[in-house]
C-alpha positions as a Python dict, from the first residue, in 0.01 Angstrom:
ca = {
    (1, 'M'): (0, 0, 0),
    (2, 'L'): (-145, -191, -296),
    (3, 'R'): (-207, -491, -76),
    (4, 'M'): (-404, -276, 172),
    (5, 'F'): (-612, -120, -112),
    (6, 'L'): (-708, -460, -248),
    (7, 'A'): (-811, -583, 95),
    (8, 'V'): (-1032, -279, 156),
    (9, 'T'): (-1192, -313, -190),
    (10, 'T'): (-1264, -682, -140),
    (11, 'L'): (-1427, -613, 196),
    (12, 'A'): (-1643, -336, 48),
    (13, 'L'): (-1761, -556, -239),
    (14, 'A'): (-1851, -839, -1),
    (15, 'T'): (-2049, -600, 219),
    (16, 'W'): (-2239, -460, -85),
    (17, 'A'): (-2323, -810, -214),
    (18, 'G'): (-2453, -917, 125),
    (19, 'S'): (-2675, -612, 160),
    (20, 'T'): (-2813, -669, -193),
    (21, 'T'): (-2897, -1031, -116),
    (22, 'T'): (-3068, -932, 207),
    (23, 'A'): (-3275, -666, 28),
    (24, 'A'): (-3375, -913, -242),
    (25, 'E'): (-3478, -1171, 14),
    (26, 'A'): (-3683, -912, 202),
    (27, 'T'): (-3890, -815, -105),
    (28, 'P'): (-4236, -981, -59),
    (29, 'T'): (-4376, -1193, -343),
    (30, 'P'): (-4709, -1045, -464),
    (31, 'T'): (-5010, -1270, -397),
    (32, 'P'): (-5232, -1312, -706),
    (33, 'S'): (-5582, -1174, -655),
    (34, 'A'): (-5873, -1417, -668),
    (35, 'T'): (-6085, -1409, -984),
    (36, 'P'): (-6430, -1275, -889),
    (37, 'T'): (-6721, -1511, -941),
    (38, 'P'): (-6975, -1351, -1183),
    (39, 'T'): (-7313, -1281, -1037),
    (40, 'C'): (-7596, -1383, -1266),
    (41, 'P'): (-7858, -1110, -1303),
    (42, 'P'): (-8218, -1228, -1272),
    (43, 'A'): (-8372, -1375, -1585),
    (44, 'L'): (-8690, -1184, -1506),
    (45, 'P'): (-8854, -949, -1599),
    (46, 'I'): (-8962, -1084, -1935),
    (47, 'S'): (-9162, -967, -2237),
    (48, 'A'): (-9431, -1186, -2393),
    (49, 'S'): (-9728, -1198, -2631),
    (50, 'V'): (-9979, -1446, -2770),
    (51, 'A'): (-9837, -1592, -3092),
    (52, 'S'): (-10136, -1806, -3197),
    (53, 'V'): (-10437, -1993, -3063),
    (54, 'T'): (-10646, -2296, -3150),
    (55, 'T'): (-10970, -2417, -2998),
    (56, 'T'): (-10777, -2611, -2728),
    (57, 'S'): (-10436, -2441, -2703),
    (58, 'V'): (-10253, -2111, -2682),
    (59, 'T'): (-9898, -2047, -2801),
    (60, 'I'): (-9707, -1774, -2617),
    (61, 'S'): (-9382, -1618, -2737),
    (62, 'Y'): (-9140, -1462, -2489),
    (63, 'S'): (-8803, -1290, -2465),
    (64, 'L'): (-8569, -1235, -2169),
    (65, 'F'): (-8452, -878, -2115),
    (66, 'F'): (-8117, -990, -1964),
    (67, 'R'): (-7899, -1287, -2050),
    (68, 'P'): (-7716, -1437, -1750),
    (69, 'P'): (-7333, -1444, -1790),
    (70, 'C'): (-7326, -1798, -1656),
    (71, 'G'): (-7333, -1981, -1987),
    (72, 'Y'): (-7700, -2076, -2005),
    (73, 'D'): (-8047, -1941, -2060),
    (74, 'P'): (-8285, -2069, -1793),
    (75, 'P'): (-8615, -2232, -1893),
    (76, 'M'): (-8932, -2043, -1812),
    (77, 'T'): (-9253, -2180, -1660),
    (78, 'I'): (-9574, -2034, -1808),
    (79, 'T'): (-9879, -2070, -1586),
    (80, 'L'): (-10241, -2013, -1690),
    (81, 'F'): (-10518, -1890, -1461),
    (82, 'A'): (-10893, -1869, -1509),
    (83, 'S'): (-10919, -1498, -1419),
    (84, 'R'): (-10705, -1189, -1379),
    (85, 'E'): (-10768, -1191, -1007),
    (86, 'D'): (-10637, -1548, -977),
    (87, 'A'): (-10334, -1456, -1186),
    (88, 'Q'): (-10254, -1152, -972),
    (89, 'Q'): (-10254, -1370, -660),
    (90, 'W'): (-10101, -1681, -825),
    (91, 'R'): (-10412, -1865, -710),
    (92, 'T'): (-10563, -2187, -849),
    (93, 'P'): (-10360, -2235, -1170),
    (94, 'V'): (-10539, -2433, -1442),
    (95, 'A'): (-10245, -2530, -1668),
    (96, 'E'): (-9874, -2473, -1718),
    (97, 'A'): (-9583, -2560, -1948),
    (98, 'V'): (-9203, -2526, -1934),
    (99, 'S'): (-8996, -2376, -2215),
    (100, 'G'): (-8660, -2492, -2338),
    (101, 'P'): (-8336, -2318, -2229),
    (102, 'E'): (-8385, -2032, -2473),
    (103, 'R'): (-8349, -1659, -2437),
    (104, 'S'): (-8638, -1612, -2679),
    (105, 'G'): (-8885, -1883, -2772),
    (106, 'T'): (-9243, -2005, -2786),
    (107, 'V'): (-9442, -2235, -2561),
    (108, 'T'): (-9771, -2410, -2644),
    (109, 'I'): (-10012, -2501, -2364),
    (110, 'G'): (-10281, -2749, -2463),
    (111, 'G'): (-10581, -2923, -2313),
    (112, 'L'): (-10780, -2599, -2284),
    (113, 'T'): (-11150, -2515, -2329),
    (114, 'P'): (-11263, -2357, -2659),
    (115, 'D'): (-11366, -1990, -2665),
    (116, 'T'): (-11231, -1931, -2312),
    (117, 'E'): (-11017, -1649, -2176),
    (118, 'Y'): (-10711, -1737, -1969),
    (119, 'W'): (-10446, -1520, -1803),
    (120, 'Y'): (-10077, -1615, -1814),
    (121, 'R'): (-9772, -1544, -1598),
    (122, 'F'): (-9403, -1644, -1590),
    (123, 'S'): (-9166, -1783, -1328),
    (124, 'D'): (-8806, -1909, -1341),
    (125, 'P'): (-8653, -2241, -1223),
    (126, 'D'): (-8587, -2095, -876),
    (127, 'G'): (-8952, -2008, -833),
    (128, 'K'): (-8903, -1633, -882),
    (129, 'R'): (-9214, -1479, -1035),
    (130, 'D'): (-9222, -1212, -1301),
    (131, 'P'): (-9403, -915, -1144),
    (132, 'Y'): (-9517, -744, -1463),
    (133, 'V'): (-9658, -980, -1728),
    (134, 'I'): (-10024, -1060, -1655),
    (135, 'W'): (-10190, -1086, -1996),
    (136, 'P'): (-10500, -1256, -2140),
    (137, 'A'): (-10514, -1527, -2406),
    (138, 'R'): (-10841, -1658, -2551),
    (139, 'T'): (-10877, -1991, -2724),
    (140, 'A'): (-11054, -2001, -3062),
    (141, 'S'): (-11423, -2072, -3092),
    (142, 'L'): (-11551, -2399, -3234),
    (143, 'T'): (-11781, -2197, -3459),
    (144, 'S'): (-11630, -1984, -3733),
    (145, 'C'): (-11712, -1858, -4080),
    (146, 'R'): (-11551, -1728, -4398),
    (147, 'A'): (-11684, -1466, -4637),
    (148, 'T'): (-11595, -1396, -5001),
    (149, 'A'): (-11725, -1120, -5229),
    (150, 'T'): (-11773, -1113, -5605),
    (151, 'I'): (-11859, -809, -5819),
    (152, 'D'): (-12127, -943, -6054),
    (153, 'T'): (-12174, -639, -6276),
    (154, 'H'): (-12067, -276, -6283),
    (155, 'W'): (-12113, 49, -6474),
    (156, 'G'): (-11978, 401, -6457),
    (157, 'G'): (-12162, 495, -6139),
    (158, 'G'): (-12183, 174, -5937),
    (159, 'F'): (-12187, -204, -5916),
    (160, 'V'): (-12374, -507, -5784),
    (161, 'A'): (-12187, -758, -5563),
    (162, 'T'): (-12270, -1092, -5404),
    (163, 'V'): (-12114, -1198, -5071),
    (164, 'T'): (-12104, -1567, -4977),
    (165, 'V'): (-12088, -1664, -4609),
    (166, 'R'): (-11978, -2021, -4524),
    (167, 'N'): (-11957, -2209, -4194),
    (168, 'T'): (-11596, -2331, -4161),
    (169, 'G'): (-11613, -2443, -3799),
    (170, 'T'): (-11695, -2773, -3631),
    (171, 'L'): (-12032, -2663, -3489),
    (172, 'P'): (-12339, -2502, -3647),
    (173, 'V'): (-12338, -2122, -3671),
    (174, 'D'): (-12642, -1941, -3530),
    (175, 'R'): (-12547, -1590, -3644),
    (176, 'W'): (-12285, -1411, -3854),
    (177, 'R'): (-12161, -1067, -3950),
    (178, 'V'): (-11945, -960, -4242),
    (179, 'S'): (-11728, -646, -4227),
    (180, 'W'): (-11511, -445, -4464),
    (181, 'R'): (-11383, -91, -4532),
    (182, 'W'): (-11451, 110, -4845),
    (183, 'S'): (-11146, 235, -5031),
    (184, 'G'): (-11317, 534, -5194),
    (185, 'D'): (-11656, 708, -5205),
    (186, 'E'): (-11867, 388, -5224),
    (187, 'R'): (-12211, 404, -5070),
    (188, 'I'): (-12463, 122, -5022),
    (189, 'Q'): (-12800, 185, -5184),
    (190, 'T'): (-12966, -151, -5114),
    (191, 'V'): (-12882, -478, -4934),
    (192, 'W'): (-13082, -800, -4971),
    (193, 'G'): (-13026, -1107, -4755),
    (194, 'G'): (-12865, -908, -4474),
    (195, 'V'): (-12897, -609, -4239),
    (196, 'P'): (-12640, -333, -4304),
    (197, 'E'): (-12470, -113, -4045),
    (198, 'T'): (-12233, 164, -4155),
    (199, 'A'): (-12003, 410, -3980),
    (200, 'G'): (-11820, 621, -4236),
    (201, 'A'): (-11603, 398, -4450),
    (202, 'D'): (-11657, 95, -4224),
    (203, 'V'): (-11942, -141, -4314),
    (204, 'T'): (-12093, -439, -4133),
    (205, 'V'): (-12373, -658, -4267),
    (206, 'R'): (-12542, -892, -4021),
    (207, 'N'): (-12753, -1192, -4107),
    (208, 'A'): (-13120, -1154, -4182),
    (209, 'S'): (-13375, -1326, -3960),
    (210, 'Y'): (-13400, -1624, -4194),
    (211, 'N'): (-13037, -1701, -4290),
    (212, 'G'): (-12833, -1669, -3968),
    (213, 'T'): (-12817, -2044, -3897),
    (214, 'L'): (-12561, -2237, -4102),
    (215, 'A'): (-12502, -2611, -4073),
    (216, 'L'): (-12151, -2758, -4097),
    (217, 'D'): (-12003, -2637, -4427),
    (218, 'G'): (-12334, -2464, -4495),
    (219, 'A'): (-12345, -2135, -4684),
    (220, 'T'): (-12572, -1840, -4761),
    (221, 'T'): (-12543, -1518, -4960),
    (222, 'F'): (-12644, -1155, -4951),
    (223, 'G'): (-12632, -890, -5223),
    (224, 'L'): (-12529, -525, -5251),
    (225, 'L'): (-12622, -240, -5482),
    (226, 'V'): (-12349, 25, -5448),
    (227, 'T'): (-12294, 368, -5602),
    (228, 'T'): (-11941, 498, -5657),
    (229, 'S'): (-11734, 719, -5887),
    (230, 'A'): (-11472, 444, -5930),
    (231, 'V'): (-11557, 75, -5920),
    (232, 'P'): (-11301, -117, -5712),
    (233, 'D'): (-11126, -429, -5843),
    (234, 'G'): (-11279, -629, -5558),
    (235, 'L'): (-11386, -637, -5195),
    (236, 'T'): (-11184, -783, -4907),
    (237, 'V'): (-11434, -896, -4644),
    (238, 'T'): (-11405, -1075, -4309),
    (239, 'C'): (-11660, -1289, -4127),
    (240, 'A'): (-11721, -1338, -3755),
    (241, 'R'): (-11999, -1447, -3527),
}
């Protein structure tokens, strides 16, 4: 009886082990999923502005809205056009420059004509064009001036000031205008050596008929008699043609 029990038990265990092995062999091995390749978003659109100008160059700063997840920032090509219409149609470019691989940076384009308006646009290395940025940039004029003001004397109800206008450019100046804004209740009573124009607190004095032309580093002056309840410490004036 014991011998029969052991035989039956051995047979049962062998059958169970075989079925377990078969089930284990039938279990499929999971296949690892492929790692998706990241899709780089477009570098454009872009934001930009004119950082500075000289008589023969413009410097444009820019910033990408999106940074590609591909480990680099693509360089940008900045193209200049002679008119807005040319820029809109990407027609007849007059100059261009390529930035470094920077998300935000500046690019200087040289060899330009003084006192001239250009229009700039951006494109990426694949030739894709930014559809939004079409902005002007004007080079500086060869003629320029600087103005300084000095309060010569003052009293309780007013003061007398002298403004000096100097040619700081590389060409003669044929006209000038000096502007400033009053800080209080100042009012001009008399101007000599210039022609005043006022609009509220804003004042502009243009050259007289005899002192508008200034040679290189040449200078002229005009004077002011002003009434006020509080004499200012000084005047901050700007000069332009």
